Every structure is written in structure tokens, then in C-alpha cells.
C-alpha positions, 0 to 999 in steps of 0.5 A: 582690229584688222582692216578686214574686220572693220567695214569700209565706208562703201560697205556701210553705205550699202548696208544702210541703203539695203536697210532703207530699201527694206523699210521702204518696201515695208512701208509700200506694202503697208500702204498697198494693204491700206489701199486694198483695204479702202478699195476692197469695201468700195468694190464690194459695195459696187458689186452689191449694187450691181447684183441688186440692180440685176435682181431688181431688173429680173423681178420687174421682168417677172412681174411684167410677164405675170401681169401679161399672163394674168390679163390673157387668162382673164380675157380667155376666161371671159370669152369662155365663161359661158361655155358650159351653158352654151353647150347645154343650150345647143341641144335645144337649138338642134331640137328647134331645127328638127321640129321646124323641119318635121312640122308640115305647113298647113292652115292649122299649123301656120300660127304654131310654125310662126311662133316656133320660128320666132322663138328659134330666132330669139334664141339664136340671136341671144346665143350669138350675142353671147359669142356663139358662132354657127359654122357654115354648112360643110356639105360638099367641102373637103373633110377638115379634121379641125372643124369636123368629126366623121361619124361614118364613111359611105361610097361617094356618089360621084368620084369627085365627092371622094374625101368630101362631106356628103351629109351633115348630121349635126351642126358645129359651133364655135365660141370666138376661134375655139370650137365648142362642138365639132360638125358631125358629118358623113364623108364619101370614100372611093368606091 
């Protein structure tokens, strides 16, 4: 063999160096894969725990909202449970008012009027205890759409009564803050 064909010591060292570097790279890549394999399940579990905590928190918040909404609905139901019954009794209350206004006081009617006033008073008190609130008389006040219903408009007797209530035909009532029946009124308009 010639000198060119025989590798020198330096070349041999370089070749073994390259082979050892390749082995080292292969070992380090295997170690990296092993580390990734061991780290990967841990990361997956941490992500899973994070997701489950998030789901739990959202579920808890949703339940709290449901609980508050249910409590609010229950309170509203209790407040307006008698709404239909009270609305039906309003016509009887109106009839008592009309009967008392139209009954003349005479010696013959004194006992009848006293009895009617007593019955009206008891009925009014019972309805108040059930949550019924009579609205104040609206005569002379400015027309309010949220509490009144205008039946008709008539020319105002004075210019300052324009846009104000001239007469109240039917009294209004509330249950708590909700209007059960709007006051039916006659409103003055400019002439």
C-alpha cells in the first residue's frame, strides 16, 4: 500500500472523534426523547387538572346564578301570588265606593251606611294585608303614563290644568311596586 492509501494517525483520530460524536448525539437525542416522554404525561396531567378546575369554577358560578335567579323568582311569585284574586276583588271595592257615595244619609239609612262602611273598611284592610296598595288620587297632578290610563281629553277649565288630570274615573292599585290596575283618568287639553 502506498502512503496515500494508509490513513494517518490524525485521520484515524478524526474518524473516531466523529464516530464518538455521532454516538453522543444519538444518546443525547434518545435522552431528550425519554425526557420528553416523561415530561409530556406530566404536562398533559397538569393541563387536564387546569381544565377540570376551570370547568369546576364555571359550574359553580352557573349554579350560584341559578340559585340567585330561583330565589328572586320565588320572591316575585310570593309577592304576586294573589294577583288574580286581588284584581277580581277590585270591582267589589269599587262597588262599595259607589254605593257609599250614592246612598243618602237619612235616619232610615244610618244603620245601613254604618254597616256598609264597616264592611268596606274590613275589606280594604284585608286587601292591604295581602299587599294591595291604593294609589293616591291623581286629580290635579300631571298625567303620568306609568301609573295612569287616559280615557279621554276635555278642554282644560284653566290654562294651568292643560296636561293635568281633571277627573279620576277609576282608582288605581299596586301590588308592591307593580301596577295591578292603572288609574283611569280624564286629562285636560289646551283649548
